[in-house]
N, C-alpha and C positions, 0 to 999 in steps of 0.2 A: 583503575580500570580504563580500558584502553580506548573504551567509549567516550572516556571523559576529555581526551585530551586537547580539544577544541570546544565544545561545550561548554559554556555557561562562563565563558573566559573572553576576557578581549582580544580580537585577534587580528593582528594587521594582515591584508589581504595579500597577497603572491603580485610582484610587478612582472611575473614572468611565469612562463609553462614550467611547473612543478609537481607531477606527479607523486613525489614524496608524501606531500600533506594527504594522500588518500589514508582515510583510518579505515580497519575493517574489523568488524563483530563476531566470536563465533554464533552458533544457533544452540548448539546443544547444551549450555547452561539453563536455559530458559527452558527449553523444550524438554528436559532431567526434571524440572519443578514440576509438568503436564505428563508425568509419562509416557512422552513422546521418544519413540525411539528411534533414532538414524535409520537402522536397517529395517525399522517394519511402519515404516509413515503410515497414518491410515489416510493421507491425501496427496494430490497430486496440487502443482498451482505454482502460482509464479508472483516474484516481486516487480512491479511499474509502476516506474517514476516518468516523472513530467516535471524538465526543468525549464522554466517559461526566462531565465535571464541567460542565456547563452549569447555569446557573441565575440570575435576575434574581425583578423582585418585581411584583406587581400595581398596581395607583392605591393600593391600601389598606396595602401593604405587606406583604402575603402573598407566602413565597417561593415560587417555582414551580422546579421541577427536572426535569431529564429527559436523554436520549441524543439527542445532535444526530448524523443521518451526511449527510455531505455528499460531494457527485460530483461529479469536474470532469474530462472528456476528457485524454487522452493528447495529444491535437493541439493542447494550449494553449500558447502559449510561455512561458508560467512556473508552477513548481509554488510554493505560501506554504510559508513557513517554519513548520515545528512550534512552536517555543518563540513564534514573534511570535504565532501561532494561540492558543494558550494563553493569553498574555497578553491579547490583542484580547478573548476568549471571557469571560474573566474580568472586562474592565472593564463588562459589563452584570451583574454578581453584585448593586448596591446601587441599579441604576436602574431605575425606575418606570413600568408600560408599562399601559395598559389596565384596565378597570375589574374584571375578571376574569381566570382564567387563561387561557380562549380565547384572548382579546382578547389578552392580554400577550404566548402564544407565536405567536401568527398576528402580533404587530406586529415583534417581535424574528427570528421568519424570515426576514421581507421586508428587514430590516434586515441581516442577516449573506447573505444571497443579494447584496444590491445590493452591498455591500461587495467580496464577494469577486470579482463577476462586472467589478467596475470593476478592481481591482489583477491580475486574473489575465488579464484580456483573452477570457474566453469564458465560456461559460454552465456555472452553476453550479445542481444539484438539493439541493436540503437537505429531508431532511425530521425533524420533532421527534418523538422519542418519550416520553411525559409515564408511562407505565406500561409493563409488561414485557408486551409484545406476543406473540403466536405466532412461533416461532423456524422457518427454515428451513436447509437445509445443503444445498452444491452439489458436495462430494467425496466421497461417500460411498463409492462404486465404485472409487475412487484407493488403490492399496496400497500401504504405507508402506514403503519400500525398506531401511531399518534391521529392520525384522523379516524379511525374508528370514532363513532358517536361515543359510545359506552366508557370510552377512555378518558374522559372529563370527567368522571365521577369515581375513578380509582384514587387509591392514596398511595403516592411513591415515596419511600423514607429509608431505603437504605442505597446508599451510593458507596459500597465499596462489595469487589466482587462478588455477589450473592448468587450460586446455581440452584441453591436449594426453590429459588425463585421457579425455575424451569417446572411447570405440570404440565400432564397429559390432556390433550383435550378429550373430556369424555363426552363431548355430545358434536364431535368429529361427524361432519357429512361426506370428506374424502380423505386420500390418505397424502395428500400433497398442501405443500403451503410456500407460497412465494411470498415474504415480506421483507419491508424494508423501514430505516426509521433513519430520520436526521437527525438524532438527538446522540447518536454517538459521541461521548466527549474521554477521554482518558489524558495522561500526564507523561511526558517524559520522564523517561526512570533516571534520567542524570539532571536537569536542570529543575524539573518539577512545573517545565510550563505544561499549559493545558494544550493538547491538540483535539479539534474539530474535526466531525466525520459524519457520513453515512454509512451505515453497513446494511447489505441485501443480504438475505438468506433463504435459499432454496432445500427443501428438506423432503423426503419421501419415504413411508417406511409403514408400518403396524401401527406405532405409535406416531401423534404430532403433537410438537408443545400446542398450550393453549397460549391465543394472542399474547392476552393479557398480561402471562406470565415471563411472555418472552419481550414483551417491551421493560418490563419492571427489571429483566435479566440484565437488558442490551443497558439501562439507566444506570444500573447498579456498579457500572463499571464506571463511572462518572469520576472516580475520585483513586483509579489505579494506576502504579507509576510502571508504563513500560513502552518499548518502543512498538512505532505500527504494526510492525509482521508480527509481533508477540501476541498483539490483542487480538490481529483475526485467527490467528493458530490459538488461542486461549478459549474462544467463541467455540470454534471447531469443535476442540477436542469436548467442551463441554455437551455440545449438542450430540457429538457421538457417542458419547458415555450413558450419557441421558434416556437418551432413544434410541440407541442402537437403529440407523434408519437404513434402508436400502439405498437411497443417496442424498447426499449431502455436497453442498456448495456454500460457501461465505467469502464474501467481498467486502473490503472496507473503502473507501474512498475519502481519504482523509484531505482536508484543505492544505491547501500550502501555506509554507512557512519560509520565508528567506526564498524567493522565486523557486521551491521544489514543493511538489506532492509525492503523494508516496501512496498507492493502493495496492496492495495485498492482495491474494484471490486465491482460495485451497478450497479443492475438491475431491469427493473419492472417483468421481469418474471424469479422464480429459474433458468431454464432451462436455460437460456441464459448467466449466469455465465460460464466463463472458468472455462470446470470441472477438468482440471489438476492441477491449481493453487488452486483451494480450496477444494484440496483433500490431506487431510495432510500426507500420505504413498508416494503420487506420487513427484517426481522433478522436474522441468520443465527446459529446457533448459534455459541459461541464456544469455540475450542480451548483446551488444558487451562492453557496461557500465555497464551491471549490477554489 
């Protein structure tokens, strides 16, 4: 597996700029498993990455540090493997660019964008934050499923993905759900290390899921072994197939590991995507474990 080139193995950090360490993973094999066809994907969306350990030097040796936000579309044929991205970004640490911090930042920004576009075969949007900006939040109106009082009385027993737990809400008083959970957990498909996160779901249609069953399903992902992007698409496809909604959005906000977090979002309509999350020059407020 190409994705296992660095994952789970002791790896020496590059001492100089090293675009050759970038590893890409094709999306199609996992999509095929869930009946997702490249030419007729039932969603649009983006993969949003935040890299918190980006640093390089000016021509005079002054370190420049900040946060890098990068975004590329779900329609790209590949994803970038996270450890290879970490190694790549750290390969800039001792390199010198420009006569001042602004010039250095612009130069590195362009290099990273060009390198990622070359290997991912798609457009990549990047923004570098050298200081903490105003923060935004997309999910303020989403009710947290585990905070529903009756949830304490519910028994949870399935921890491998169980779509049968998704039940229609026969007592529904509306046709829209805006729900989230901070209990998302899955495992890396190569190292099997746990990945923690939050999931936010918007669904509108004639049939909507029972909230208890929805949380039980999301908890059932706890022992699944997939990359973050694959988990997001799996949840989306299960909801799409089970409820045939008019509108659907799924966003997974994962906890950072190795100085990087990955936040995929998929939606039936572009306007349903979390606006601030997918905007390069806006930084969203971090969740508790992000």
